[in-house]
TIVO-2410 file (N, C-alpha, C; in nm, 3 decimals):
# residues 84
REC num residu      c1      c2      c3 atome chaine
REC   1      E  -0.058  -0.573  -1.710     N      A
REC   1      E   0.055  -0.539  -1.772    CA      A
REC   1      E   0.177  -0.558  -1.684     C      A
REC   2      L   0.138  -0.528  -1.539     N      A
REC   2      L   0.284  -0.531  -1.453    CA      A
REC   2      L   0.277  -0.727  -1.468     C      A
REC   3      I   0.199  -0.827  -1.443     N      A
REC   3      I   0.236  -0.957  -1.467    CA      A
REC   3      I   0.306  -1.014  -1.573     C      A
REC   4      Q   0.245  -0.920  -1.686     N      A
REC   4      Q   0.304  -0.942  -1.845    CA      A
REC   4      Q   0.431  -0.905  -1.841     C      A
REC   5      E   0.466  -0.800  -1.776     N      A
REC   5      E   0.610  -0.759  -1.808    CA      A
REC   5      E   0.695  -0.825  -1.750     C      A
REC   6      V   0.652  -0.857  -1.618     N      A
REC   6      V   0.711  -0.943  -1.532    CA      A
REC   6      V   0.783  -1.115  -1.575     C      A
REC   7      A   0.658  -1.139  -1.643     N      A
REC   7      A   0.673  -1.255  -1.694    CA      A
REC   7      A   0.773  -1.285  -1.796     C      A
REC   8      I   0.760  -1.161  -1.876     N      A
REC   8      I   0.837  -1.139  -2.019    CA      A
REC   8      I   1.005  -1.123  -1.934     C      A
REC   9      R   1.005  -1.061  -1.847     N      A
REC   9      R   1.130  -1.004  -1.828    CA      A
REC   9      R   1.203  -1.121  -1.722     C      A
REC  10      S   1.104  -1.221  -1.668     N      A
REC  10      S   1.202  -1.318  -1.566    CA      A
REC  10      S   1.200  -1.456  -1.672     C      A
REC  11      G   1.118  -1.471  -1.752     N      A
REC  11      G   1.102  -1.587  -1.821    CA      A
REC  11      G   1.019  -1.687  -1.773     C      A
REC  12      M   0.932  -1.658  -1.663     N      A
REC  12      M   0.825  -1.722  -1.577    CA      A
REC  12      M   0.703  -1.712  -1.636     C      A
REC  13      S   0.626  -1.822  -1.668     N      A
REC  13      S   0.497  -1.772  -1.697    CA      A
REC  13      S   0.386  -1.687  -1.642     C      A
REC  14      Q   0.299  -1.634  -1.743     N      A
REC  14      Q   0.199  -1.557  -1.657    CA      A
REC  14      Q   0.134  -1.592  -1.532     C      A
REC  15      A   0.124  -1.729  -1.547     N      A
REC  15      A   0.036  -1.769  -1.415    CA      A
REC  15      A   0.125  -1.792  -1.312     C      A
REC  16      D   0.253  -1.859  -1.325     N      A
REC  16      D   0.336  -1.840  -1.200    CA      A
REC  16      D   0.371  -1.676  -1.143     C      A
REC  17      V   0.416  -1.588  -1.242     N      A
REC  17      V   0.391  -1.453  -1.160    CA      A
REC  17      V   0.266  -1.431  -1.130     C      A
REC  18      E   0.202  -1.464  -1.205     N      A
REC  18      E   0.065  -1.354  -1.078    CA      A
REC  18      E   0.006  -1.480  -0.920     C      A
REC  19      N   0.057  -1.553  -0.985     N      A
REC  19      N   0.075  -1.684  -0.815    CA      A
REC  19      N   0.177  -1.592  -0.671     C      A
REC  20      V   0.298  -1.570  -0.773     N      A
REC  20      V   0.363  -1.476  -0.687    CA      A
REC  20      V   0.354  -1.383  -0.638     C      A
REC  21      L   0.309  -1.260  -0.723     N      A
REC  21      L   0.281  -1.117  -0.656    CA      A
REC  21      L   0.171  -1.138  -0.612     C      A
REC  22      N   0.058  -1.240  -0.607     N      A
REC  22      N  -0.092  -1.291  -0.495    CA      A
REC  22      N  -0.035  -1.301  -0.365     C      A
REC  23      H   0.080  -1.387  -0.365     N      A
REC  23      H   0.118  -1.457  -0.245    CA      A
REC  23      H   0.207  -1.304  -0.188     C      A
REC  24      I   0.295  -1.209  -0.219     N      A
REC  24      I   0.354  -1.114  -0.172    CA      A
REC  24      I   0.236  -1.053  -0.153     C      A
REC  25      T   0.131  -0.996  -0.229     N      A
REC  25      T   0.007  -0.859  -0.174    CA      A
REC  25      T  -0.060  -0.894  -0.053     C      A
REC  26      D  -0.085  -1.033  -0.070     N      A
REC  26      D  -0.138  -1.115   0.054    CA      A
REC  26      D  -0.081  -1.120   0.217     C      A
REC  27      T   0.089  -1.141   0.196     N      A
REC  27      T   0.167  -1.118   0.333    CA      A
REC  27      T   0.206  -0.995   0.333     C      A
REC  28      V   0.174  -0.873   0.285     N      A
REC  28      V   0.185  -0.740   0.294    CA      A
REC  28      V   0.101  -0.699   0.358     C      A
REC  29      R  -0.065  -0.749   0.305     N      A
REC  29      R  -0.171  -0.709   0.382    CA      A
REC  29      R  -0.197  -0.749   0.496     C      A
REC  30      D  -0.158  -0.934   0.533     N      A
REC  30      D  -0.146  -0.954   0.664    CA      A
REC  30      D  -0.042  -0.880   0.750     C      A
REC  31      C   0.098  -0.866   0.717     N      A
REC  31      C   0.187  -0.800   0.834    CA      A
REC  31      C   0.123  -0.642   0.856     C      A
REC  32      L   0.034  -0.556   0.767     N      A
REC  32      L   0.016  -0.437   0.777    CA      A
REC  32      L  -0.135  -0.457   0.890     C      A
REC  33      H  -0.210  -0.597   0.893     N      A
REC  33      H  -0.350  -0.595   0.971    CA      A
REC  33      H  -0.252  -0.593   1.076     C      A
REC  34      N  -0.143  -0.656   1.137     N      A
REC  34      N  -0.097  -0.712   1.229    CA      A
REC  34      N  -0.026  -0.572   1.258     C      A
REC  35      E  -0.045  -0.443   1.209     N      A
REC  35      E   0.028  -0.338   1.226    CA      A
REC  35      E   0.170  -0.352   1.246     C      A
REC  36      E   0.248  -0.439   1.143     N      A
REC  36      E   0.383  -0.435   1.102    CA      A
REC  36      E   0.421  -0.374   1.015     C      A
REC  37      S   0.556  -0.314   1.006     N      A
REC  37      S   0.589  -0.232   0.880    CA      A
REC  37      S   0.642  -0.310   0.796     C      A
REC  38      V   0.610  -0.278   0.661     N      A
REC  38      V   0.702  -0.416   0.549    CA      A
REC  38      V   0.796  -0.339   0.480     C      A
REC  39      T   0.940  -0.383   0.460     N      A
REC  39      T   1.048  -0.311   0.381    CA      A
REC  39      T   1.076  -0.395   0.283     C      A
REC  40      L   1.097  -0.355   0.174     N      A
REC  40      L   1.119  -0.408   0.069    CA      A
REC  40      L   1.249  -0.357   0.011     C      A
REC  41      V   1.329  -0.381   0.048     N      A
REC  41      V   1.490  -0.335   0.029    CA      A
REC  41      V   1.511  -0.266  -0.097     C      A
REC  42      G   1.524  -0.074  -0.112     N      A
REC  42      G   1.540  -0.050  -0.217    CA      A
REC  42      G   1.397   0.036  -0.282     C      A
REC  43      F   1.277  -0.058  -0.237     N      A
REC  43      F   1.171  -0.014  -0.274    CA      A
REC  43      F   1.059   0.114  -0.214     C      A
REC  44      G   1.087   0.032  -0.097     N      A
REC  44      G   1.042   0.128  -0.011    CA      A
REC  44      G   0.984   0.051   0.142     C      A
REC  45      T   0.924   0.080   0.202     N      A
REC  45      T   0.831   0.091   0.340    CA      A
REC  45      T   0.714   0.132   0.360     C      A
REC  46      F   0.608  -0.002   0.379     N      A
REC  46      F   0.499   0.012   0.406    CA      A
REC  46      F   0.443   0.020   0.536     C      A
REC  47      R   0.369   0.122   0.593     N      A
REC  47      R   0.368   0.097   0.762    CA      A
REC  47      R   0.201   0.188   0.772     C      A
REC  48      V   0.132   0.111   0.887     N      A
REC  48      V   0.029   0.138   0.962    CA      A
REC  48      V   0.018   0.282   1.032     C      A
REC  49      Q  -0.035   0.374   1.000     N      A
REC  49      Q  -0.074   0.499   1.112    CA      A
REC  49      Q  -0.212   0.533   1.140     C      A
REC  50      E  -0.208   0.566   1.279     N      A
REC  50      E  -0.331   0.587   1.290    CA      A
REC  50      E  -0.347   0.772   1.233     C      A
REC  51      R  -0.516   0.798   1.217     N      A
REC  51      R  -0.537   0.935   1.184    CA      A
REC  51      R  -0.603   0.964   1.292     C      A
REC  52      V  -0.595   1.114   1.345     N      A
REC  52      V  -0.668   1.121   1.461    CA      A
REC  52      V  -0.785   1.173   1.405     C      A
REC  53      A  -0.909   1.187   1.495     N      A
REC  53      A  -1.063   1.223   1.468    CA      A
REC  53      A  -1.049   1.373   1.448     C      A
REC  54      R  -1.114   1.469   1.377     N      A
REC  54      R  -1.083   1.551   1.350    CA      A
REC  54      R  -1.229   1.626   1.300     C      A
REC  55      Q  -1.275   1.764   1.298     N      A
REC  55      Q  -1.345   1.859   1.265    CA      A
REC  55      Q  -1.343   1.884   1.075     C      A
REC  56      G  -1.470   1.846   1.047     N      A
REC  56      G  -1.447   1.856   0.872    CA      A
REC  56      G  -1.572   1.895   0.838     C      A
REC  57      Y  -1.614   1.908   0.732     N      A
REC  57      Y  -1.727   1.997   0.670    CA      A
REC  57      Y  -1.820   1.939   0.549     C      A
REC  58      N  -1.920   1.947   0.540     N      A
REC  58      N  -2.006   1.827   0.457    CA      A
REC  58      N  -2.038   1.956   0.360     C      A
REC  59      P  -2.040   1.986   0.249     N      A
REC  59      P  -2.078   2.086   0.151    CA      A
REC  59      P  -2.249   2.040   0.102     C      A
REC  60      S  -2.255   1.943   0.080     N      A
REC  60      S  -2.371   1.940   0.064    CA      A
REC  60      S  -2.468   1.927   0.177     C      A
REC  61      A  -2.535   1.873   0.286     N      A
REC  61      A  -2.554   1.947   0.420    CA      A
REC  61      A  -2.532   2.072   0.454     C      A
REC  62      G  -2.428   2.141   0.393     N      A
REC  62      G  -2.389   2.277   0.506    CA      A
REC  62      G  -2.368   2.288   0.641     C      A
REC  63      R  -2.311   2.181   0.675     N      A
REC  63      R  -2.286   2.215   0.821    CA      A
REC  63      R  -2.135   2.086   0.850     C      A
REC  64      K  -2.085   2.146   1.009     N      A
REC  64      K  -1.991   2.061   1.043    CA      A
REC  64      K  -2.011   1.919   1.047     C      A
REC  65      M  -1.902   1.840   1.043     N      A
REC  65      M  -1.961   1.718   1.115    CA      A
REC  65      M  -1.788   1.635   1.169     C      A
REC  66      Q  -1.790   1.534   1.223     N      A
REC  66      Q  -1.682   1.480   1.260    CA      A
REC  66      Q  -1.649   1.341   1.185     C      A
REC  67      I  -1.541   1.414   1.173     N      A
REC  67      I  -1.463   1.293   1.090    CA      A
REC  67      I  -1.371   1.187   1.196     C      A
REC  68      P  -1.426   1.043   1.171     N      A
REC  68      P  -1.356   0.968   1.319    CA      A
REC  68      P  -1.219   0.925   1.304     C      A
REC  69      A  -1.181   0.886   1.386     N      A
REC  69      A  -1.063   0.870   1.354    CA      A
REC  69      A  -1.043   0.707   1.307     C      A
REC  70      K  -0.953   0.678   1.210     N      A
REC  70      K  -0.893   0.565   1.149    CA      A
REC  70      K  -0.752   0.535   1.136     C      A
REC  71      K  -0.741   0.403   1.091     N      A
REC  71      K  -0.594   0.364   1.067    CA      A
REC  71      K  -0.548   0.359   0.894     C      A
REC  72      I  -0.431   0.412   0.887     N      A
REC  72      I  -0.425   0.420   0.739    CA      A
REC  72      I  -0.271   0.353   0.705     C      A
REC  73      V  -0.215   0.343   0.587     N      A
REC  73      V  -0.115   0.267   0.533    CA      A
REC  73      V  -0.032   0.375   0.478     C      A
REC  74      K   0.071   0.413   0.561     N      A
REC  74      K   0.149   0.513   0.473    CA      A
REC  74      K   0.251   0.420   0.345     C      A
REC  75      F   0.282   0.492   0.256     N      A
REC  75      F   0.422   0.436   0.195    CA      A
REC  75      F   0.514   0.549   0.197     C      A
REC  76      K   0.653   0.520   0.217     N      A
REC  76      K   0.799   0.574   0.203    CA      A
REC  76      K   0.868   0.494   0.123     C      A
REC  77      P   0.859   0.595   0.000     N      A
REC  77      P   0.969   0.520  -0.096    CA      A
REC  77      P   1.098   0.484  -0.085     C      A
REC  78      G   1.175   0.391  -0.162     N      A
REC  78      G   1.319   0.357  -0.106    CA      A
REC  78      G   1.372   0.461  -0.216     C      A
REC  79      K   1.556   0.441  -0.220     N      A
REC  79      K   1.621   0.494  -0.339    CA      A
REC  79      K   1.616   0.463  -0.438     C      A
REC  80      A   1.567   0.365  -0.481     N      A
REC  80      A   1.556   0.278  -0.605    CA      A
REC  80      A   1.423   0.370  -0.693     C      A
REC  81      L   1.318   0.436  -0.611     N      A
REC  81      L   1.216   0.475  -0.687    CA      A
REC  81      L   1.225   0.647  -0.711     C      A
REC  82      E   1.354   0.698  -0.642     N      A
REC  82      E   1.403   0.829  -0.655    CA      A
REC  82      E   1.402   0.878  -0.814     C      A
REC  83      I   1.333   0.953  -0.813     N      A
REC  83      I   1.364   1.032  -0.993    CA      A
REC  83      I   1.432   1.109  -0.983     C      A
REC  84      K   1.513   1.117  -1.087     N      A
REC  84      K   1.596   1.260  -1.060    CA      A
REC  84      K   1.655   1.310  -1.241     C      A
***
């Protein structure tokens, strides 16, 4: 639906819009894999954050478990996404 809507608004073909969108998402993904933040002015910022290891609880096993540290992607919306 996003590709179709952008194609209608821009006058581009759906194939061209899909190609551009794929290149954008690939570029954002590559930057995040390199732990670089990506800012789309007015839209928001994507960044990588380290989540520390922590203690959790497995209800099916009924015991505590260790949840390992991992990296996650955080998104901070820009002013254009503010809902008033």
